[in-house]
N, C-alpha and C positions, 0 to 999 in steps of 0.2 A: 504494500500500500504506500502511496505517496501523499503528500500534503500540498495544498494550494492555499496560500495566505494572501488575502486581498488587502493591498495598501495603496490603491490607486485613487481613492476619493479625494475631493478638494477640501473637505472639512469646513464647509461654509458656516455651519452652526457653531463652530468654535472660533470664529474670527473675533478679534484681530490676531489671536494667538497663531492661527494657522496661515496667516499671511507670510510668516517667516519660518514656520516649523510644521512638520508633518503631524497630523492629529494623532497618529498611532504612536508618536514618540512623547506625547505629553505624559509626564510621570504621575504614577499613583504610588504613594508611599516611597517616593524618590526612585522609582523604577518605571521605565516606559511601559505603557499598556501593552504594546506589541510583545514585549519580552515575556509577559505572563502567558500569552498564547503560544509562543514558540516553546516555552518550557513545558506546556501541557502537551504539545505535539510530540516532543521528545520523550516525555514520560509515558506516552501511549505506545512507544516503540516504533514510531514512524521517523525515519531519518531523512529521506530524500524529499526536499521541500522546495517548491517554487514560490517565489514572492512576486506578485503582480504589482508593478510600480508605475507611477505616473509622473507628475511634475515634481514630486518630492523624492525622486529616485536617489539623488545624491545623498540626502540626509539618511534615508533608509539604509543605503549601502554602507555609509560610514558607521552607523550604529550597529548593524548586524554583522557586517563583514561576510566571511564565507560560511558563517553559521557554526563553526567548530566550538565556540564557547558554549553553545547550547546542546552540543552533541548532534548537530544537524549538518547536512550537506546541502547548501543553498544555491539555487539558480535564480537569477533575476529575469523577469519576464515583462518587458516594457509594454504598456498599454497607452495608446495615443490619446485616448480620452476616456473618462469614466462613463461607459455606455451600458452599464448594467452588469449584474453578477453573472448572468449567462454569457455575456460577451467576454468576461474574464476567462470563463471556461473555454470559450471558442478559440481565443488567441493562444491558449495554453495547450492546444491539442498535441503538438509535437512533444512537449515535455511530459505530458500525462501518458502518452502512448495508449496502451490498452490495459493499464493498471487501474485497480480501484484507487479511490483517493478521498481524503477528507478535505473539505473546503472550510476555511476558518477566516472570518472577517477580522482584520487586524486591529480594529478598534473596539472589539467586544471583550467582555470580561465575564468569565464563568467560574464560580467557586467550585472546587472539586475536580476540575480537569475534565478530560474527555476519554480517559482510558477505558471506562466501562462501555461506552457506546461504540468505540472502535473495536473492542473485543467482540461485542455482540455482532457487529457488522461482518467481521472476519469469519465468525462462526456460522452465521445464518445466510450470508450472501444475498440479500435482497437487491433489487435494482437501485433503490435509493432509500435513504433513511434521513428523517428530519427530527430536530429537537423542538419542542413546543413549551411555552410557558404562558400562564394566564396574565393578562395585562389589563389595566383600567381604561386605556384609550386605544382600542383595537384599530381605529382608523389610521393610526400612525405607523402600522406595521404590516408585514405580510401575514395573512391570517389563514388558518387551516380550518376546514369543516370536517368533522368526523361523523360516521354513522353510529348507530346504537351499539355496534360491536367494537367501536373504537378504531375502525379503519379510515384512512384518509380518503375522502371522496371529492374534495374540492379545495383549491387554493386560490387566493386572490391577493394582489399587492395593494396595500393601502386602500381598502374598499370604503366607499362612502356609506354603505349599509352592510356592515360586517355580519357574517352568519355565526360567528362565535367570538370568544375573547381569547382564543389560543393563538399566540403570535409565534412566528418562526424565530428561534434563537439563531445567532449567527454562526452556526456549525451545521454542515451538511455532509452526508456521506454518499458516494456514488460509485456505481459500477461503470464500465465503459459504455453502457447503453445511453448514458446521458449525452454523449456526443451527438447521437442522432437527434435527440430532442432539441438541443441548442441550435442545431442547423435548421430544424423544421419551423421554429417559431419566428415571428416578426416583432418589430419594436412595439412597445406598449404606447398608451396615450402620453406617457412621459418621455417617449422617444428612446427608451432603453430596452435591452433584451433582458427580461425579468426571469430570474431563476424560478419564481413561482409559476410562470407560464410553461417553462420547461418541465417542471414537476407535474403540472396539470396535463401536459401532453403525454407524459409517461402513464399517468392514471387512466387517461382516455384510451390508451393503447393496451390497457390491461396489464401493465407492468406492476411489479410488486414494490409499492412505496409504503414504507412503514414510518411510524412516529413513536417518539418517547416524550411524555410530558414530564418535565423536570420540576422539582419543587425547590431546588437549590437556587442560590443567588445568581442572577444574570443581569447584565446591564450593557446597553449600547452606549459607549461613552462619547456620543456625538455632540453633546452640549455641556455647558458648564455645570448645570444642576446635577446631571448624572455623573459627571466626572468627580465632583465633590462627594457625591454619595458613594461612589466606588472607593474613593480615597478613605472615606470614613470606615467602610467595611473592611478594607485591608488593614488599616491601622488597628482595628480591634484585635488582630492576631499578631501584631508586630512583636518580635522578640526584644525585650528591653535590654539595655546595656549602655555603659558609659565608656567609650573608647577615647573621647576627647577630654577636655579639662573643664571642671566646674569649681568655681571659687566658693569659699565658705559663706559668702553673703547670698548665695543662690539657693533655691529650693526646687528639687526635682520630685514630682509627685506622680505616681502611677506608672503606666507602661510607656516609657520614654526611651528612645534609642538616640544616643548622641555619638555621631560617627567620628572616626579618627581625624584629629586636627581641628575639630570644632571647639569653640571656647564660649563659655557661659559666665558672665560677670553680673553680679547683683541683680539677678533675674529669677522669675518664677516660671517653671515649665510644667504644665499639667498634661499628662497623657490621656489617651494615646497620641503620641507625636513623634516625629522624626526630625532630627537636626542634621543636615548634611555636612560632609567633610569640609573643613576650612571655613565654615560659617561662624560668625561672631554674633552672639546675643548679649546685649549690654543694657542693663537698667530697663528691662522690658518684661512683658508677660506674654507667654506663648500658651494658648489654651488648647483644649482637646481637639482632636481630628485635624491637626495642622501638620503639613509636610513642608519643610523648608529645605530646599536643595543645596547644592554645594556652593561655597564661596559667596554666600549672601551676608548681609549685615542688617540686623534688627536692633535699633538703638532708641531708647526712650519711647517705646511704642507698645501697643497691645494688638495681638492678632489671634484669631480663633477660627476654626472650621474653614481653613483656606489652604491653597496650594501656592507655594512661591517657587518659581523656577530659578535656575542658576544665575548667580552674580547680581541678583536684585538687591536693592537697598531701600529700607524703610526706616525713616528717621523722624522722630518727633510726632508720631501719629497717635491720637488718643485711642482709637479703636478701629480695627478692620475685621470684618467678618464676611463669611460666605463669598470669598473672592478667589480669583485665579489671576496671579500676577506673573507676567512673562519674564523672559530672560533680560538681564541688564536694565531692568526698570528701576527708576528712582522715584520714590514716593516721599514727599516732604510737605510740611504745612504751607498753606498759601501765605503770602506777605500780609502783615497786619496793617493794611491801609484802610482808610475810611471807606465804608460801603454804603450803597444806596440802593433802594428798591424802586424800580419804575413799573407801575402797574396799570394795566388796562383791563378792568374787571367787568363782566356782565352782571346783570341784575341777579340778586339772591346768591352771589358767590360766597364761598367760605374759604378763607386762606389762612394757613398757619405758617408763620415765619419765625425762625429761631431768633430770640432776642440777643 
């Protein structure tokens, strides 16, 4: 079995972060989201891995290399434009050859890995297998319809009138029969070759398409809210440890990992939290569910439930929460100059202005 990891999307929902960085490389607990997927693939015993790349190919190549650090043998597969998941399969035909494969979306996060579903697929050899999970807003996902016996009878991408609340998780398993399906379908109303249409084609041709409904944690980290939620989930399991330095005037509470070379002065850090190598925390408060990457500076500030990327600086800020702060960002107080409010208000307005 091979693996196909999709990293070709533009990441529009994570802008402006993704104007200068691949969405799959935004860190969760100071490790890129993509790396969790690659580790899960290796743990499932799959080594030969193709990574579909687009405009962010250079960053993905620099981060992953030849894959050996993960125990993988990586091949890069350029995609001219993100034209759908089925299109990614289509352009990867030579790499995939006639082998079974697992397709993993590089910005998805699944607690517990994929070893179990890969083992089941290898043993039972259906034509395709999908993972499903219940979601509160099914119009935002690919949705599966099951019959009374639990068999997949229909699939639709982002339906306006969903027939169930079972969303497709970003992991799919295929036999070589999928190649016929992706060649047979046409673009959807979104102008993309949808993998849901390819799966629907297999169903209509009487092929064996199976599903597993997972109860474990899954997130598509395509927006800031979900990224912070995944960060929170991972930090709940972080191994505490102090490899950096903490002075006597500081207080470390709960599950906190302070990496080598990090320095904490006169500060309070409440876990779960991770402080990256080379980062300085001075006269500050770092609250729960916060990941601060390498070589950052937090001084005379408070931050909680946030992700801070490499070489960012936050100085003199009273409170920052629920934030994603990019590389090399500088956050400081505004100058204390006289302020004025100019208002044009309609009838019956209600305005609250800080005094």
